TORBAVEX-537103 format. One record per residue: x, y, z of N, C-alpha, C in turn. Coordinates in steps of 0.2 Angstrom, whole numbers, plus 5000, padded with zeros to 4 digits. Example, Ala and Ser with C-alpha at 12.3 -4.5 7.8 and 13.67 -1.06 7.14 Angstrom:
BEGIN
506649725039506249785039506649845039 506449895035506849955036506450005039 
***
This chain:
BEGIN
473555355895473955415895474655395898 475155415895475855415897475955455902 476255425908476455465914477155495913 477255555915477955585915478355575921 478955535920479455535925479855595925 479655645930480055705930480655705934 480755645939481155635944481855605940 481855585935482355545931483055585931 482955635928483555675927483955685934 483555705939483855715946484255655948 483855595947484055535949484755525946 484755535940485355525935485855565938 485755625940486355665943486555645949 486155615953486455595959486855535958 486655495954487055435952487655455949 487755495945488355525942488755555946 488555585952488955625957489155565962 488855515963489055455967489655425964 489555405957490055375953490655415954 490655475953491355515953491555515959 491155515965491455505972491855445972 491555385970491855325971492355315967 492455345960493055345957493655385960 493455445963493955485966494255445973 493755415976494055385982494355315981 494255285975494555225973495255255970 495255315968495955335965496455355970 496055385976496555395982496755325985 496355285985496555215988497055185984 497055185978497455155973498155195974 498155255975498755295976499055285982 498655275987498955255994499255185993 498855145990499155065990499755065986 499755105980500355105976500955135981 500855195984501355215988501555165993 501155125996501355076001501755015998 501555005992501954945989502654965987 502655045985503355065983503755065990 503455085996503855086002504055016004 503554966003503754896005504354876001 504254895994504754865989505454895991 505454965993506054995994506354966001 505954946006506154926012506454846011 506054816006506354746005506954746001 507154805998507754805994508354825999 508154846004508654866009508954806013 509654796014509954746017509854746025 509854686027509754676035510554686037 510654736041511354746043511654706050 512154666049512354636054513054656056 513054686062513654716065514054666069 514754676068515154626072515854656074 516054646080516654656082517054596085 517654576083517954516085518754526085 518954476088519754476090520054446084 520054476078520354446072521054436073 521354486076522054486077522154496084 522754476087522954496094522954426098 522954426105523054356108522454306108 521854336105521254296105521054286097 521654296094521454286086521254216084 521554166088521354096087520554086087 520254126091519554126090519254176086 519454236086519054286081519254266074 519754256072519954246064519454196062 519354126065518954086062518154106063 518054146068517354166069517154216063 517554256061517454306056517354266050 517754226048517754186042517054146041 516954116047516254076047515654136045 515754196049515154236047515054256041 515754266037515654296030515554236026 515654176027515454116024514654106023 514354116029513654106030513254166028 513554226028513154286025513254276017 513754246014513754236007513354176005 513354126009512854076007512054086008 511854126012511154146014510954186008 511454236006511354286001511254255994 511654205993511554155987510854125987 510654105992509954075992509454125993 509454185992508954235992508854275998 509354266002509254306008508854286013 508654336017508154326023507454376021 506854346021506254376019506454426013 506754396009506854436002507354486003 507654496008508154546009508854516010 509354556007510054526007510354546014 510954506016511254526022511854556021 512054606026512654656024513054646031 513654616030514054606037514554676037 514554696042514954766045515354736051 516054736050516454706056517054746057 517254746063517854776065518254726070 518954736069519354696073519554746080 519354716086519554746092520154716095 520454676092521254646093521154616101 520654606104520554576110520554626116 520454686114520454756118519754776120 519654776126518954786129518754856127 519154906128519054976126518954986118 519254946114519154956107518454926105 518354866109517654836107517154876109 517154916114516654966116516455016111 517155046109517055096103516755076098 516955016095516654976089515954966089 515754936096515054926097514654996096 514855046099514555116099514555136091 515055126087515055136080514455106076 514455036078514054996074513155016075 513155036082512455056084512255126081 512755176083512655246081512755266073 513355246071513455266064513255226059 513355156060513155096055512355086055 512155096061511455076062511255006061 511554966063511554886061510854866065 510554806063509954776065510154736071 510754706071510954656076511654646076 511954636082512754626083512854556085 513354516081513554456082514354456083 514554456089515254456090515454456097 516054476099516354476106516654406107 517254406104517654336105517854326112 517854386116518054366123517654386127 517654376134517154396139517254466140 517854486141518054556142517654606136 517854586130517554626125516854626125 516554566126515854566126515554606132 515754606138515554646144515554716143 516154736139516254806138515654836133 515354796129514854816125514154806127 514054766132513354756135513054816137 513254866141512854926143512654956137 513054956131512855006125512154966122 512254906121511754866116511154866121 511154856127510554866132510254936131 510654986132510355056131510055066124 510355036118510055046112509554996110 509454956114508954886113509054866106 509654846105509954806099510154736101 509854686097510054616100510754606099 511054576103511754556104511854476105 512254446100512354376102513154366103 513354356109513954356110514354276109 514954276107515254216105515754196112 515754226117516154226123515754166127 516254146133515954096137515754106144 515954166147515754176154515054176155 514854146161514154146163513954226165 514354266166514154336168513754366162 513954346156513654376150512854376150 512654316153511854306153511554296159 511954296164511654286171511954336176 511554386178510854386177510554396170 509954376169509654376162509654446159 509854456154509854536150509354526144 508854566143508354556138508754556131 509254596130509554596123510154566122 510354526127511054496126510954416126 511254386121511254316121511954286120 512054216120512754196119512654126116 513154096112513154036109513453976112 514153996116514453936119514253926126 514453856128514253836134514553886139 514253886146514553936150515153906154 515553956157516153926161515853886167 515253906169515053856175514953786172 514653776167514553716164515153676163 515653706161516353686161516553656167 516553696172516753686179516453626182 515853626180515453556183515553496180 515753496173515953436170516653416171 517053466173517753446174517753416182 517453446186517553436193517053356193 516553346190516253286190516653226188 517153246182517653196180518053176186 518353236189518753226194518453176200 517953186201517553156207517453086205 517253066199517252996197517852956197 518452996197519052966198519452966204 518952986210519252986216519553046218 519553106214519953166216519453216219 519653226225519253286229519653336231 520253346230520753406232521153416225 521153476224521453496217521753566218 522253576214522553646213522253686207 522153746208521853796203522253846201 522353856193522753906191522353936185 522254006185521854036181522054106179 521854126173522054196171521654246174 521854316174521554366177521054406173 521054386166520654416161519854396163 519454426160518654416161518454336160 518754296156518654226155518954196162 519554206162519854166168519654186174 519454236176519254266182518554246184 518054246178517454216180517454136180 517954106177517954036177518154016184 518654056187518954046193518354046199 517954096198517354106203516954046203 516654026196516253966196516553906198 517253896197517553836200517553836207 517753876210517653886218516953876220 516453906216515753896219515653816218 515753786212515553716210515853676216 516453686216516853646221516553636228 516353696230516053696237515453666237 515053666232514453626231514453556230 515053536228515153466227515553436232 515753466237516053446242516753426241 517053466236517853466235518153516237 518853516237519253566240519853596236 519853666234520353686230520853716236 521453666236521953666241522553726239 522553736232523053786230522653826224 522753896225522353946220522853996218 523053986212523554036209523254066202 523554126200523354156195523954186191 523754206184524254236180523954286176 524254336173524054386169524154376162 523854416158523954396150524654416148 524954456152525654476149526154426152 526054386157526554336160526754286154 527454276155527754226149527954166153 527954166159528154106163527754096169 527454036170527054026176527453966180 528053966180528353916184528253916192 528353996194528254006201527553976204 526953996200526353976202526353906202 526653856197526553796197526853756202 527453796204527853756210527453766216 527153816217526753826223526153786223 525953766217525453706218525753646219 526353626216526653556216526853556224 527053606227527253606234526753606240 526053616237525553616242525353546243 525253526250525153456252524353446251 524253386248523653356247523353366240 523753396234523453416228523453346224 522953336221522853266218522853286210 522653346209522553356201522653436200 522653456194522753536193522353556187 521953596189521453626183521753706181 521753706175522053776172521353806169 521153866171520553906167520753966164 520853966158521154016154521054006147 521154056143521254046135521854086132 521954076127522454106123523154076124 523754126125524354096126524554066133 524054096138524254086145524153996146 523653976143523653896145524253856141 524453886135524853846132525653856136 525753916139526353926143526353876149 525753876152525653836158525753766157 525453736151525653666149526353656148 526753706145527453696144527853696151 527653736155527953746161527853686166 527253656165526953596168527453536166 527553536161527953476158528753486161 528953556160529653566162529753546169 529253556173529353546180529153466182 529053426177529053356178528353336183 527853376182527253366186526853316182 526653266186526353206183525653196187 525353246190524653236192524153246186 523653226187523153236181523053306180 523053326173523053406172522453416167 522053456170521453476166521453546164 521153556157521053626154520353636154 520253706154519553726152519353716145 518753736143518553746135518853806132 519253846136519553896133520053886129 520353836129520853806125520753776118 520053766118519853736112519653786106 519953776100519753806094519753766088 519253766084519253726078519053766072 
***
C-alpha cells in the first residue's frame, strides 16, 4: 500500500517563503553594497585639497616664489602619475606678501571656506605662528616651511616643519667659531619672528658652549642702513667675529655696510640668507 505524504505541500510552502525572504534580504544587501560602492566611487573622485599661503611677493618672495613653483610642480607630477590613492590633488594657494595678519586671514579661509585637507605653507616664522592657533583649533595638519624652533617647540599635535631650526643653525655656527678659537663675538639680528627667535637661540647656545656675546644689536625690517649697529659692534672691545641672524633684504644691507666699514673680522650669516 502506498503511503500518502500529506506534509509535502506545507514543506514546499515553507521552502518557498524562506527562498523569497533570502531573495529579499539579498536584494537589500545588494542595494546597500551598490550604494556603498557609489559613495566610495564618488569619494574617490573628489580631489585631496592642499591649501597654501606663501610669501610669493614682498620681502620674503625669494622664499615664497620658489616654494609655490615647487608645490605646483609636484602636484602636477603626482596627478600625472595617478594621484594619491586614486584621487587627484588640488592646490589652493594665496599670497600673504610676508604679512602675518594676511597669513592668518588666508589660513582661516583655507580651513573654513575652501575646507582643505592639509595646509603646506608659511614662508616665514611670523606668518606661520599667526596661523598656528587656527590650525590647532580646526585640527588640520599644517606643514610649515619656516625655520624658527618655536614653530614645533613645544610640540604641537597638528603642526610640523621642514627646514632645520634656528637653534640647529646657531649650534653649528658657534661650533665652527669655537673650532677656530673664537669665543667672543658680536651679534646683529632682525626683530622679525625669525631674527628674534634666532637671537634668543644664539644667546642660549652661546651660554651653554661657554662663549660670550659681547655686542648685541638689532635691526627692523624697514631699516635701510645698519652702519650704526655695525659701528657699535666694531668699537666693542673683545669682538673676534660677527654673526648676523636674519633673512630677506636685512642681511644684504648688513653685508654691504660691513664691507663699507672695512670690517675684516670673520663674518657669519644664518641659514636665513640661503635660497635655491
